[in-house]
TORKOL-4160 file (C-alpha; in steps of 0.2 Angstrom, whole numbers, padded with zeros to 4 digits, m for minus):
481
<pt num="1" X="0218" Y="0263" Z="m0998"/>
<pt num="2" X="0209" Y="0257" Z="m0983"/>
<pt num="3" X="0221" Y="0251" Z="m0969"/>
<pt num="4" X="0218" Y="0234" Z="m0961"/>
<pt num="5" X="0228" Y="0230" Z="m0946"/>
<pt num="6" X="0233" Y="0213" Z="m0952"/>
<pt num="7" X="0237" Y="0219" Z="m0970"/>
<pt num="8" X="0248" Y="0234" Z="m0966"/>
<pt num="9" X="0258" Y="0238" Z="m0983"/>
<pt num="10" X="0273" Y="0247" Z="m0986"/>
<pt num="11" X="0264" Y="0262" Z="m0995"/>
<pt num="12" X="0255" Y="0265" Z="m0979"/>
<pt num="13" X="0272" Y="0267" Z="m0970"/>
<pt num="14" X="0278" Y="0279" Z="m0984"/>
<pt num="15" X="0263" Y="0290" Z="m0982"/>
<pt num="16" X="0266" Y="0292" Z="m0964"/>
<pt num="17" X="0284" Y="0295" Z="m0967"/>
<pt num="18" X="0279" Y="0309" Z="m0979"/>
<pt num="19" X="0270" Y="0316" Z="m0964"/>
<pt num="20" X="0285" Y="0314" Z="m0954"/>
<pt num="21" X="0294" Y="0324" Z="m0967"/>
<pt num="22" X="0282" Y="0338" Z="m0964"/>
<pt num="23" X="0286" Y="0338" Z="m0946"/>
<pt num="24" X="0305" Y="0337" Z="m0948"/>
<pt num="25" X="0307" Y="0351" Z="m0960"/>
<pt num="26" X="0295" Y="0363" Z="m0951"/>
<pt num="27" X="0302" Y="0360" Z="m0934"/>
<pt num="28" X="0319" Y="0365" Z="m0939"/>
<pt num="29" X="0328" Y="0382" Z="m0935"/>
<pt num="30" X="0320" Y="0397" Z="m0944"/>
<pt num="31" X="0331" Y="0402" Z="m0959"/>
<pt num="32" X="0319" Y="0410" Z="m0970"/>
<pt num="33" X="0322" Y="0429" Z="m0971"/>
<pt num="34" X="0304" Y="0434" Z="m0975"/>
<pt num="35" X="0294" Y="0425" Z="m0962"/>
<pt num="36" X="0298" Y="0439" Z="m0950"/>
<pt num="37" X="0290" Y="0454" Z="m0959"/>
<pt num="38" X="0275" Y="0443" Z="m0964"/>
<pt num="39" X="0272" Y="0440" Z="m0945"/>
<pt num="40" X="0275" Y="0459" Z="m0942"/>
<pt num="41" X="0262" Y="0463" Z="m0955"/>
<pt num="42" X="0250" Y="0450" Z="m0947"/>
<pt num="43" X="0253" Y="0458" Z="m0930"/>
<pt num="44" X="0248" Y="0475" Z="m0937"/>
<pt num="45" X="0232" Y="0468" Z="m0945"/>
<pt num="46" X="0227" Y="0459" Z="m0929"/>
<pt num="47" X="0230" Y="0474" Z="m0918"/>
<pt num="48" X="0222" Y="0487" Z="m0929"/>
<pt num="49" X="0209" Y="0477" Z="m0938"/>
<pt num="50" X="0214" Y="0484" Z="m0955"/>
<pt num="51" X="0226" Y="0480" Z="m0969"/>
<pt num="52" X="0240" Y="0493" Z="m0971"/>
<pt num="53" X="0241" Y="0503" Z="m0987"/>
<pt num="54" X="0257" Y="0512" Z="m0985"/>
<pt num="55" X="0274" Y="0508" Z="m0979"/>
<pt num="56" X="0279" Y="0514" Z="m0961"/>
<pt num="57" X="0292" Y="0501" Z="m0956"/>
<pt num="58" X="0306" Y="0509" Z="m0966"/>
<pt num="59" X="0314" Y="0526" Z="m0966"/>
<pt num="60" X="0320" Y="0525" Z="m0984"/>
<pt num="61" X="0302" Y="0522" Z="m0991"/>
<pt num="62" X="0290" Y="0529" Z="m0979"/>
<pt num="63" X="0273" Y="0533" Z="m0986"/>
<pt num="64" X="0276" Y="0523" Z="m1002"/>
<pt num="65" X="0261" Y="0512" Z="m1007"/>
<pt num="66" X="0261" Y="0495" Z="m1000"/>
<pt num="67" X="0249" Y="0482" Z="m1007"/>
<pt num="68" X="0248" Y="0469" Z="m0993"/>
<pt num="69" X="0240" Y="0456" Z="m1004"/>
<pt num="70" X="0245" Y="0442" Z="m0993"/>
<pt num="71" X="0236" Y="0449" Z="m0978"/>
<pt num="72" X="0225" Y="0433" Z="m0975"/>
<pt num="73" X="0240" Y="0422" Z="m0973"/>
<pt num="74" X="0249" Y="0435" Z="m0962"/>
<pt num="75" X="0234" Y="0436" Z="m0951"/>
<pt num="76" X="0233" Y="0417" Z="m0949"/>
<pt num="77" X="0251" Y="0415" Z="m0945"/>
<pt num="78" X="0252" Y="0429" Z="m0933"/>
<pt num="79" X="0235" Y="0424" Z="m0924"/>
<pt num="80" X="0242" Y="0406" Z="m0923"/>
<pt num="81" X="0258" Y="0412" Z="m0916"/>
<pt num="82" X="0250" Y="0423" Z="m0903"/>
<pt num="83" X="0239" Y="0409" Z="m0897"/>
<pt num="84" X="0252" Y="0395" Z="m0897"/>
<pt num="85" X="0269" Y="0403" Z="m0901"/>
<pt num="86" X="0281" Y="0393" Z="m0913"/>
<pt num="87" X="0270" Y="0378" Z="m0911"/>
<pt num="88" X="0255" Y="0388" Z="m0919"/>
<pt num="89" X="0266" Y="0392" Z="m0934"/>
<pt num="90" X="0271" Y="0374" Z="m0935"/>
<pt num="91" X="0253" Y="0368" Z="m0935"/>
<pt num="92" X="0247" Y="0380" Z="m0948"/>
<pt num="93" X="0260" Y="0373" Z="m0960"/>
<pt num="94" X="0257" Y="0355" Z="m0955"/>
<pt num="95" X="0238" Y="0357" Z="m0958"/>
<pt num="96" X="0240" Y="0365" Z="m0975"/>
<pt num="97" X="0254" Y="0353" Z="m0981"/>
<pt num="98" X="0243" Y="0338" Z="m0975"/>
<pt num="99" X="0228" Y="0345" Z="m0985"/>
<pt num="100" X="0238" Y="0349" Z="m1000"/>
<pt num="101" X="0247" Y="0333" Z="m1001"/>
<pt num="102" X="0232" Y="0323" Z="m0998"/>
<pt num="103" X="0224" Y="0331" Z="m1013"/>
<pt num="104" X="0240" Y="0329" Z="m1023"/>
<pt num="105" X="0241" Y="0310" Z="m1018"/>
<pt num="106" X="0223" Y="0308" Z="m1023"/>
<pt num="107" X="0227" Y="0316" Z="m1040"/>
<pt num="108" X="0242" Y="0305" Z="m1043"/>
<pt num="109" X="0232" Y="0290" Z="m1038"/>
<pt num="110" X="0218" Y="0295" Z="m1050"/>
<pt num="111" X="0230" Y="0298" Z="m1065"/>
<pt num="112" X="0240" Y="0282" Z="m1064"/>
<pt num="113" X="0224" Y="0271" Z="m1063"/>
<pt num="114" X="0225" Y="0268" Z="m1044"/>
<pt num="115" X="0243" Y="0260" Z="m1045"/>
<pt num="116" X="0249" Y="0262" Z="m1027"/>
<pt num="117" X="0267" Y="0258" Z="m1030"/>
<pt num="118" X="0268" Y="0272" Z="m1043"/>
<pt num="119" X="0258" Y="0284" Z="m1032"/>
<pt num="120" X="0269" Y="0281" Z="m1018"/>
<pt num="121" X="0285" Y="0283" Z="m1028"/>
<pt num="122" X="0280" Y="0299" Z="m1037"/>
<pt num="123" X="0273" Y="0307" Z="m1021"/>
<pt num="124" X="0289" Y="0304" Z="m1012"/>
<pt num="125" X="0300" Y="0311" Z="m1026"/>
<pt num="126" X="0289" Y="0327" Z="m1027"/>
<pt num="127" X="0288" Y="0329" Z="m1009"/>
<pt num="128" X="0307" Y="0329" Z="m1007"/>
<pt num="129" X="0309" Y="0342" Z="m1020"/>
<pt num="130" X="0295" Y="0353" Z="m1015"/>
<pt num="131" X="0301" Y="0352" Z="m0997"/>
<pt num="132" X="0314" Y="0365" Z="m1001"/>
<pt num="133" X="0301" Y="0378" Z="m1001"/>
<pt num="134" X="0292" Y="0373" Z="m0985"/>
<pt num="135" X="0294" Y="0389" Z="m0974"/>
<pt num="136" X="0282" Y="0399" Z="m0964"/>
<pt num="137" X="0277" Y="0410" Z="m0978"/>
<pt num="138" X="0260" Y="0413" Z="m0988"/>
<pt num="139" X="0266" Y="0403" Z="m1004"/>
<pt num="140" X="0265" Y="0387" Z="m0994"/>
<pt num="141" X="0246" Y="0389" Z="m0990"/>
<pt num="142" X="0243" Y="0393" Z="m1008"/>
<pt num="143" X="0249" Y="0376" Z="m1013"/>
<pt num="144" X="0233" Y="0369" Z="m1007"/>
<pt num="145" X="0223" Y="0380" Z="m1019"/>
<pt num="146" X="0234" Y="0377" Z="m1034"/>
<pt num="147" X="0233" Y="0358" Z="m1032"/>
<pt num="148" X="0215" Y="0358" Z="m1029"/>
<pt num="149" X="0212" Y="0368" Z="m1045"/>
<pt num="150" X="0221" Y="0355" Z="m1055"/>
<pt num="151" X="0212" Y="0341" Z="m1047"/>
<pt num="152" X="0195" Y="0349" Z="m1049"/>
<pt num="153" X="0198" Y="0353" Z="m1068"/>
<pt num="154" X="0205" Y="0335" Z="m1070"/>
<pt num="155" X="0189" Y="0328" Z="m1062"/>
<pt num="156" X="0178" Y="0339" Z="m1074"/>
<pt num="157" X="0188" Y="0333" Z="m1089"/>
<pt num="158" X="0183" Y="0315" Z="m1083"/>
<pt num="159" X="0164" Y="0320" Z="m1081"/>
<pt num="160" X="0163" Y="0325" Z="m1062"/>
<pt num="161" X="0158" Y="0344" Z="m1060"/>
<pt num="162" X="0164" Y="0352" Z="m1045"/>
<pt num="163" X="0168" Y="0369" Z="m1054"/>
<pt num="164" X="0158" Y="0379" Z="m1042"/>
<pt num="165" X="0172" Y="0376" Z="m1029"/>
<pt num="166" X="0184" Y="0386" Z="m1040"/>
<pt num="167" X="0177" Y="0404" Z="m1037"/>
<pt num="168" X="0174" Y="0400" Z="m1019"/>
<pt num="169" X="0193" Y="0395" Z="m1017"/>
<pt num="170" X="0198" Y="0410" Z="m1027"/>
<pt num="171" X="0191" Y="0422" Z="m1013"/>
<pt num="172" X="0203" Y="0414" Z="m1001"/>
<pt num="173" X="0217" Y="0412" Z="m1013"/>
<pt num="174" X="0218" Y="0430" Z="m1019"/>
<pt num="175" X="0219" Y="0436" Z="m1001"/>
<pt num="176" X="0233" Y="0424" Z="m0996"/>
<pt num="177" X="0246" Y="0424" Z="m1010"/>
<pt num="178" X="0249" Y="0432" Z="m1027"/>
<pt num="179" X="0250" Y="0415" Z="m1036"/>
<pt num="180" X="0231" Y="0416" Z="m1037"/>
<pt num="181" X="0234" Y="0421" Z="m1055"/>
<pt num="182" X="0238" Y="0403" Z="m1059"/>
<pt num="183" X="0220" Y="0399" Z="m1055"/>
<pt num="184" X="0215" Y="0409" Z="m1071"/>
<pt num="185" X="0229" Y="0401" Z="m1081"/>
<pt num="186" X="0224" Y="0383" Z="m1077"/>
<pt num="187" X="0206" Y="0386" Z="m1081"/>
<pt num="188" X="0211" Y="0394" Z="m1098"/>
<pt num="189" X="0222" Y="0379" Z="m1102"/>
<pt num="190" X="0208" Y="0367" Z="m1100"/>
<pt num="191" X="0196" Y="0379" Z="m1108"/>
<pt num="192" X="0207" Y="0382" Z="m1124"/>
<pt num="193" X="0212" Y="0364" Z="m1125"/>
<pt num="194" X="0194" Y="0359" Z="m1128"/>
<pt num="195" X="0189" Y="0371" Z="m1141"/>
<pt num="196" X="0195" Y="0359" Z="m1155"/>
<pt num="197" X="0196" Y="0341" Z="m1156"/>
<pt num="198" X="0214" Y="0335" Z="m1158"/>
<pt num="199" X="0220" Y="0318" Z="m1164"/>
<pt num="200" X="0238" Y="0320" Z="m1170"/>
<pt num="201" X="0249" Y="0305" Z="m1167"/>
<pt num="202" X="0249" Y="0303" Z="m1148"/>
<pt num="203" X="0243" Y="0321" Z="m1145"/>
<pt num="204" X="0224" Y="0321" Z="m1141"/>
<pt num="205" X="0211" Y="0333" Z="m1135"/>
<pt num="206" X="0192" Y="0330" Z="m1135"/>
<pt num="207" X="0181" Y="0345" Z="m1139"/>
<pt num="208" X="0170" Y="0351" Z="m1125"/>
<pt num="209" X="0151" Y="0350" Z="m1128"/>
<pt num="210" X="0141" Y="0366" Z="m1128"/>
<pt num="211" X="0135" Y="0364" Z="m1110"/>
<pt num="212" X="0153" Y="0359" Z="m1104"/>
<pt num="213" X="0160" Y="0374" Z="m1113"/>
<pt num="214" X="0147" Y="0386" Z="m1106"/>
<pt num="215" X="0150" Y="0379" Z="m1088"/>
<pt num="216" X="0169" Y="0382" Z="m1090"/>
<pt num="217" X="0167" Y="0399" Z="m1097"/>
<pt num="218" X="0155" Y="0404" Z="m1083"/>
<pt num="219" X="0167" Y="0397" Z="m1070"/>
<pt num="220" X="0181" Y="0408" Z="m1078"/>
<pt num="221" X="0171" Y="0424" Z="m1077"/>
<pt num="222" X="0166" Y="0420" Z="m1059"/>
<pt num="223" X="0184" Y="0417" Z="m1054"/>
<pt num="224" X="0189" Y="0433" Z="m1062"/>
<pt num="225" X="0175" Y="0442" Z="m1053"/>
<pt num="226" X="0180" Y="0434" Z="m1036"/>
<pt num="227" X="0197" Y="0442" Z="m1037"/>
<pt num="228" X="0189" Y="0458" Z="m1033"/>
<pt num="229" X="0184" Y="0452" Z="m1016"/>
<pt num="230" X="0200" Y="0459" Z="m1007"/>
<pt num="231" X="0205" Y="0475" Z="m0998"/>
<pt num="232" X="0215" Y="0481" Z="m1013"/>
<pt num="233" X="0201" Y="0479" Z="m1025"/>
<pt num="234" X="0205" Y="0480" Z="m1044"/>
<pt num="235" X="0224" Y="0483" Z="m1041"/>
<pt num="236" X="0225" Y="0464" Z="m1039"/>
<pt num="237" X="0222" Y="0461" Z="m1057"/>
<pt num="238" X="0238" Y="0469" Z="m1062"/>
<pt num="239" X="0249" Y="0466" Z="m1047"/>
<pt num="240" X="0256" Y="0449" Z="m1052"/>
<pt num="241" X="0260" Y="0455" Z="m1069"/>
<pt num="242" X="0269" Y="0470" Z="m1061"/>
<pt num="243" X="0279" Y="0459" Z="m1050"/>
<pt num="244" X="0284" Y="0447" Z="m1065"/>
<pt num="245" X="0288" Y="0463" Z="m1075"/>
<pt num="246" X="0300" Y="0471" Z="m1062"/>
<pt num="247" X="0318" Y="0471" Z="m1068"/>
<pt num="248" X="0324" Y="0476" Z="m1051"/>
<pt num="249" X="0315" Y="0461" Z="m1043"/>
<pt num="250" X="0320" Y="0448" Z="m1056"/>
<pt num="251" X="0338" Y="0453" Z="m1057"/>
<pt num="252" X="0342" Y="0455" Z="m1039"/>
<pt num="253" X="0331" Y="0444" Z="m1028"/>
<pt num="254" X="0338" Y="0426" Z="m1027"/>
<pt num="255" X="0322" Y="0416" Z="m1026"/>
<pt num="256" X="0317" Y="0424" Z="m1043"/>
<pt num="257" X="0333" Y="0419" Z="m1051"/>
<pt num="258" X="0334" Y="0404" Z="m1063"/>
<pt num="259" X="0341" Y="0388" Z="m1056"/>
<pt num="260" X="0359" Y="0387" Z="m1054"/>
<pt num="261" X="0363" Y="0369" Z="m1061"/>
<pt num="262" X="0380" Y="0370" Z="m1052"/>
<pt num="263" X="0371" Y="0366" Z="m1036"/>
<pt num="264" X="0368" Y="0348" Z="m1032"/>
<pt num="265" X="0349" Y="0351" Z="m1028"/>
<pt num="266" X="0347" Y="0359" Z="m1045"/>
<pt num="267" X="0357" Y="0345" Z="m1053"/>
<pt num="268" X="0344" Y="0333" Z="m1045"/>
<pt num="269" X="0330" Y="0343" Z="m1052"/>
<pt num="270" X="0338" Y="0342" Z="m1069"/>
<pt num="271" X="0338" Y="0323" Z="m1068"/>
<pt num="272" X="0320" Y="0323" Z="m1063"/>
<pt num="273" X="0316" Y="0334" Z="m1078"/>
<pt num="274" X="0325" Y="0322" Z="m1089"/>
<pt num="275" X="0316" Y="0307" Z="m1082"/>
<pt num="276" X="0299" Y="0316" Z="m1084"/>
<pt num="277" X="0302" Y="0321" Z="m1102"/>
<pt num="278" X="0310" Y="0304" Z="m1106"/>
<pt num="279" X="0295" Y="0295" Z="m1099"/>
<pt num="280" X="0283" Y="0305" Z="m1110"/>
<pt num="281" X="0293" Y="0302" Z="m1125"/>
<pt num="282" X="0294" Y="0283" Z="m1124"/>
<pt num="283" X="0277" Y="0280" Z="m1117"/>
<pt num="284" X="0264" Y="0273" Z="m1128"/>
<pt num="285" X="0250" Y="0282" Z="m1120"/>
<pt num="286" X="0241" Y="0297" Z="m1127"/>
<pt num="287" X="0247" Y="0314" Z="m1121"/>
<pt num="288" X="0232" Y="0326" Z="m1118"/>
<pt num="289" X="0234" Y="0343" Z="m1125"/>
<pt num="290" X="0231" Y="0352" Z="m1108"/>
<pt num="291" X="0245" Y="0341" Z="m1100"/>
<pt num="292" X="0256" Y="0346" Z="m1114"/>
<pt num="293" X="0252" Y="0365" Z="m1112"/>
<pt num="294" X="0254" Y="0364" Z="m1093"/>
<pt num="295" X="0271" Y="0355" Z="m1093"/>
<pt num="296" X="0278" Y="0367" Z="m1106"/>
<pt num="297" X="0272" Y="0382" Z="m1097"/>
<pt num="298" X="0278" Y="0376" Z="m1080"/>
<pt num="299" X="0295" Y="0370" Z="m1087"/>
<pt num="300" X="0297" Y="0388" Z="m1093"/>
<pt num="301" X="0292" Y="0395" Z="m1076"/>
<pt num="302" X="0304" Y="0383" Z="m1066"/>
<pt num="303" X="0318" Y="0388" Z="m1077"/>
<pt num="304" X="0313" Y="0407" Z="m1076"/>
<pt num="305" X="0313" Y="0406" Z="m1057"/>
<pt num="306" X="0318" Y="0393" Z="m1045"/>
<pt num="307" X="0304" Y="0397" Z="m1033"/>
<pt num="308" X="0292" Y="0389" Z="m1047"/>
<pt num="309" X="0300" Y="0372" Z="m1045"/>
<pt num="310" X="0287" Y="0367" Z="m1032"/>
<pt num="311" X="0273" Y="0371" Z="m1045"/>
<pt num="312" X="0282" Y="0362" Z="m1058"/>
<pt num="313" X="0282" Y="0346" Z="m1047"/>
<pt num="314" X="0263" Y="0348" Z="m1043"/>
<pt num="315" X="0259" Y="0349" Z="m1062"/>
<pt num="316" X="0271" Y="0335" Z="m1068"/>
<pt num="317" X="0269" Y="0323" Z="m1054"/>
<pt num="318" X="0252" Y="0316" Z="m1059"/>
<pt num="319" X="0256" Y="0316" Z="m1077"/>
<pt num="320" X="0273" Y="0307" Z="m1075"/>
<pt num="321" X="0264" Y="0294" Z="m1064"/>
<pt num="322" X="0251" Y="0291" Z="m1077"/>
<pt num="323" X="0264" Y="0287" Z="m1090"/>
<pt num="324" X="0276" Y="0278" Z="m1078"/>
<pt num="325" X="0262" Y="0266" Z="m1073"/>
<pt num="326" X="0263" Y="0258" Z="m1090"/>
<pt num="327" X="0281" Y="0253" Z="m1088"/>
<pt num="328" X="0279" Y="0246" Z="m1070"/>
<pt num="329" X="0263" Y="0235" Z="m1073"/>
<pt num="330" X="0265" Y="0219" Z="m1063"/>
<pt num="331" X="0256" Y="0203" Z="m1065"/>
<pt num="332" X="0259" Y="0198" Z="m1046"/>
<pt num="333" X="0259" Y="0210" Z="m1032"/>
<pt num="334" X="0275" Y="0214" Z="m1022"/>
<pt num="335" X="0277" Y="0202" Z="m1007"/>
<pt num="336" X="0274" Y="0212" Z="m0991"/>
<pt num="337" X="0282" Y="0208" Z="m0974"/>
<pt num="338" X="0269" Y="0214" Z="m0963"/>
<pt num="339" X="0279" Y="0213" Z="m0947"/>
<pt num="340" X="0293" Y="0223" Z="m0954"/>
<pt num="341" X="0280" Y="0236" Z="m0960"/>
<pt num="342" X="0273" Y="0238" Z="m0943"/>
<pt num="343" X="0291" Y="0240" Z="m0935"/>
<pt num="344" X="0295" Y="0253" Z="m0948"/>
<pt num="345" X="0278" Y="0262" Z="m0945"/>
<pt num="346" X="0282" Y="0262" Z="m0926"/>
<pt num="347" X="0299" Y="0269" Z="m0929"/>
<pt num="348" X="0292" Y="0283" Z="m0940"/>
<pt num="349" X="0278" Y="0287" Z="m0928"/>
<pt num="350" X="0290" Y="0287" Z="m0912"/>
<pt num="351" X="0302" Y="0298" Z="m0921"/>
<pt num="352" X="0288" Y="0310" Z="m0927"/>
<pt num="353" X="0283" Y="0312" Z="m0909"/>
<pt num="354" X="0301" Y="0315" Z="m0903"/>
<pt num="355" X="0303" Y="0328" Z="m0917"/>
<pt num="356" X="0287" Y="0337" Z="m0913"/>
<pt num="357" X="0292" Y="0355" Z="m0907"/>
<pt num="358" X="0289" Y="0360" Z="m0889"/>
<pt num="359" X="0281" Y="0376" Z="m0884"/>
<pt num="360" X="0293" Y="0391" Z="m0887"/>
<pt num="361" X="0294" Y="0408" Z="m0895"/>
<pt num="362" X="0302" Y="0411" Z="m0912"/>
<pt num="363" X="0317" Y="0419" Z="m0904"/>
<pt num="364" X="0322" Y="0402" Z="m0898"/>
<pt num="365" X="0321" Y="0395" Z="m0915"/>
<pt num="366" X="0332" Y="0408" Z="m0924"/>
<pt num="367" X="0346" Y="0402" Z="m0934"/>
<pt num="368" X="0359" Y="0412" Z="m0925"/>
<pt num="369" X="0372" Y="0409" Z="m0939"/>
<pt num="370" X="0360" Y="0417" Z="m0952"/>
<pt num="371" X="0353" Y="0431" Z="m0943"/>
<pt num="372" X="0361" Y="0445" Z="m0932"/>
<pt num="373" X="0354" Y="0438" Z="m0916"/>
<pt num="374" X="0368" Y="0444" Z="m0904"/>
<pt num="375" X="0369" Y="0461" Z="m0913"/>
<pt num="376" X="0350" Y="0464" Z="m0910"/>
<pt num="377" X="0352" Y="0459" Z="m0892"/>
<pt num="378" X="0366" Y="0472" Z="m0890"/>
<pt num="379" X="0355" Y="0485" Z="m0898"/>
<pt num="380" X="0341" Y="0481" Z="m0886"/>
<pt num="381" X="0353" Y="0480" Z="m0870"/>
<pt num="382" X="0360" Y="0497" Z="m0875"/>
<pt num="383" X="0344" Y="0505" Z="m0881"/>
<pt num="384" X="0351" Y="0510" Z="m0898"/>
<pt num="385" X="0337" Y="0519" Z="m0907"/>
<pt num="386" X="0337" Y="0527" Z="m0924"/>
<pt num="387" X="0337" Y="0524" Z="m0943"/>
<pt num="388" X="0346" Y="0508" Z="m0948"/>
<pt num="389" X="0354" Y="0504" Z="m0965"/>
<pt num="390" X="0354" Y="0485" Z="m0965"/>
<pt num="391" X="0357" Y="0469" Z="m0976"/>
<pt num="392" X="0342" Y="0465" Z="m0987"/>
<pt num="393" X="0340" Y="0447" Z="m0980"/>
<pt num="394" X="0340" Y="0454" Z="m0962"/>
<pt num="395" X="0327" Y="0467" Z="m0965"/>
<pt num="396" X="0312" Y="0456" Z="m0960"/>
<pt num="397" X="0321" Y="0450" Z="m0944"/>
<pt num="398" X="0325" Y="0468" Z="m0939"/>
<pt num="399" X="0308" Y="0474" Z="m0942"/>
<pt num="400" X="0301" Y="0460" Z="m0931"/>
<pt num="401" X="0314" Y="0463" Z="m0917"/>
<pt num="402" X="0318" Y="0482" Z="m0918"/>
<pt num="403" X="0303" Y="0491" Z="m0924"/>
<pt num="404" X="0298" Y="0505" Z="m0919"/>
<pt num="405" X="0315" Y="0508" Z="m0910"/>
<pt num="406" X="0324" Y="0506" Z="m0927"/>
<pt num="407" X="0316" Y="0510" Z="m0944"/>
<pt num="408" X="0325" Y="0499" Z="m0956"/>
<pt num="409" X="0332" Y="0503" Z="m0974"/>
<pt num="410" X="0325" Y="0488" Z="m0983"/>
<pt num="411" X="0317" Y="0471" Z="m0981"/>
<pt num="412" X="0309" Y="0457" Z="m0991"/>
<pt num="413" X="0294" Y="0467" Z="m0998"/>
<pt num="414" X="0304" Y="0469" Z="m1014"/>
<pt num="415" X="0288" Y="0475" Z="m1023"/>
<pt num="416" X="0287" Y="0490" Z="m1012"/>
<pt num="417" X="0305" Y="0495" Z="m1014"/>
<pt num="418" X="0308" Y="0490" Z="m1032"/>
<pt num="419" X="0306" Y="0507" Z="m1040"/>
<pt num="420" X="0319" Y="0517" Z="m1031"/>
<pt num="421" X="0326" Y="0510" Z="m1015"/>
<pt num="422" X="0330" Y="0492" Z="m1021"/>
<pt num="423" X="0340" Y="0498" Z="m1036"/>
<pt num="424" X="0350" Y="0511" Z="m1025"/>
<pt num="425" X="0353" Y="0497" Z="m1011"/>
<pt num="426" X="0361" Y="0486" Z="m1025"/>
<pt num="427" X="0372" Y="0501" Z="m1030"/>
<pt num="428" X="0377" Y="0504" Z="m1013"/>
<pt num="429" X="0381" Y="0486" Z="m1008"/>
<pt num="430" X="0390" Y="0482" Z="m1025"/>
<pt num="431" X="0401" Y="0497" Z="m1021"/>
<pt num="432" X="0397" Y="0507" Z="m1037"/>
<pt num="433" X="0406" Y="0523" Z="m1039"/>
<pt num="434" X="0392" Y="0533" Z="m1031"/>
<pt num="435" X="0389" Y="0520" Z="m1017"/>
<pt num="436" X="0394" Y="0531" Z="m1002"/>
<pt num="437" X="0386" Y="0546" Z="m1009"/>
<pt num="438" X="0369" Y="0536" Z="m1010"/>
<pt num="439" X="0371" Y="0530" Z="m0993"/>
<pt num="440" X="0374" Y="0547" Z="m0985"/>
<pt num="441" X="0359" Y="0553" Z="m0995"/>
<pt num="442" X="0348" Y="0542" Z="m0983"/>
<pt num="443" X="0357" Y="0548" Z="m0968"/>
<pt num="444" X="0356" Y="0532" Z="m0957"/>
<pt num="445" X="0361" Y="0533" Z="m0939"/>
<pt num="446" X="0367" Y="0515" Z="m0939"/>
<pt num="447" X="0373" Y="0503" Z="m0952"/>
<pt num="448" X="0372" Y="0484" Z="m0949"/>
<pt num="449" X="0381" Y="0473" Z="m0961"/>
<pt num="450" X="0386" Y="0454" Z="m0962"/>
<pt num="451" X="0404" Y="0452" Z="m0957"/>
<pt num="452" X="0408" Y="0446" Z="m0975"/>
<pt num="453" X="0400" Y="0461" Z="m0984"/>
<pt num="454" X="0411" Y="0470" Z="m0996"/>
<pt num="455" X="0403" Y="0486" Z="m0990"/>
<pt num="456" X="0413" Y="0484" Z="m0974"/>
<pt num="457" X="0429" Y="0489" Z="m0983"/>
<pt num="458" X="0421" Y="0506" Z="m0988"/>
<pt num="459" X="0413" Y="0510" Z="m0971"/>
<pt num="460" X="0429" Y="0506" Z="m0961"/>
<pt num="461" X="0439" Y="0518" Z="m0971"/>
<pt num="462" X="0427" Y="0532" Z="m0967"/>
<pt num="463" X="0430" Y="0543" Z="m0951"/>
<pt num="464" X="0411" Y="0546" Z="m0951"/>
<pt num="465" X="0408" Y="0528" Z="m0943"/>
<pt num="466" X="0415" Y="0518" Z="m0929"/>
<pt num="467" X="0412" Y="0500" Z="m0925"/>
<pt num="468" X="0399" Y="0499" Z="m0911"/>
<pt num="469" X="0397" Y="0480" Z="m0910"/>
<pt num="470" X="0405" Y="0465" Z="m0919"/>
<pt num="471" X="0404" Y="0446" Z="m0920"/>
<pt num="472" X="0407" Y="0433" Z="m0933"/>
<pt num="473" X="0390" Y="0436" Z="m0940"/>
<pt num="474" X="0387" Y="0455" Z="m0940"/>
<pt num="475" X="0396" Y="0472" Z="m0938"/>
<pt num="476" X="0386" Y="0487" Z="m0931"/>
<pt num="477" X="0392" Y="0504" Z="m0935"/>
<pt num="478" X="0387" Y="0520" Z="m0927"/>
<pt num="479" X="0392" Y="0538" Z="m0929"/>
<pt num="480" X="0405" Y="0545" Z="m0918"/>
<pt num="481" X="0399" Y="0557" Z="m0904"/>
């Protein structure tokens, strides 16, 4: 894919346009509710030189065990923010996205027999879908490790041994995001697929030789051992399972919910899913057993929780490209208009420079229609201190802006609250018969709700509370003096 000045091709323009997509999405206003508490955790780690072990940000859950398993990402984000403000966060995402999608593009290119047209098309489609999950959170950094694991295992199946990189990457992955468990899953899929030789119709699998099997087995053991290199020790072996097994998290947290196919985005995802499976069905190329196992598993995971759709894209993109390339084979290359390509490239680059964010604090990037920005300013101006019952999706923002003046009730660390506080929060906000009794049990000094929250009807009817501040986004209640 070397670029010659006189032979600029459309796929070069598209690759640069993908980079522009990185810029546009990450330079937008901050709308993710969890970025804030990740930054606050990073600030604690930076200031104290240690990883927190118990919750001290909330009044409802103080002292409860907190497994800060994403501490590495949090420290990286906060350090970058401390050095370069919002632009620092932006650059972290741009660097990791560029690395991840470079590996992803190379993997697609390898799988489709170096067909640039197919590589470009599949890369763009997968980029568009996965861009829904580009936020300033640890899972974005973990994409690099996930894609790299697939690429290295695919290279190994093709005769190139870079397995030694997997345990090294696991040391980083386990300290950055809970998806590290997928590294073990991917190795096991390739390992099990080569235990027997399969040649059943189009389904094929080649049996590993003794040395190959030994190398994979040893790598798996080293990867499992590498998980121990983290501040939480052996707890990380069961932490991902605990999260997936939590009924409170699965039933109440939106990103863990199954895709809602009434939404246009998920309808488009369903169309992509149909295209991938249709291509595999009508293709004449063999289907490798590890591919079949991976597409089956990650289809289930994508249907189980919408947050897994990005992983589904990374797994299916290269496989789809390999089978798609057979339908798009051409005897003659597409005619290129070099001058038009250069004009398009210039437009993309200029727009990218224009969209590149200026130096600013994250307070200037807050989506004021999504977060209680003005209510927080009121609390600051009037020095309102005390325990604060809050909306779940606002907890991280309040933690970042109001701690230690206000201890919050709940935030996006759902795993820390899942045993008691989260279920009781849901009972309160869904106005169950014991809602007000549960609320009073925690004895908050202030209540901050979205203007559309049903809980407002209950609070307004009680003489125990009065409206302290109100705007179109939030209503702040306090106890009458």
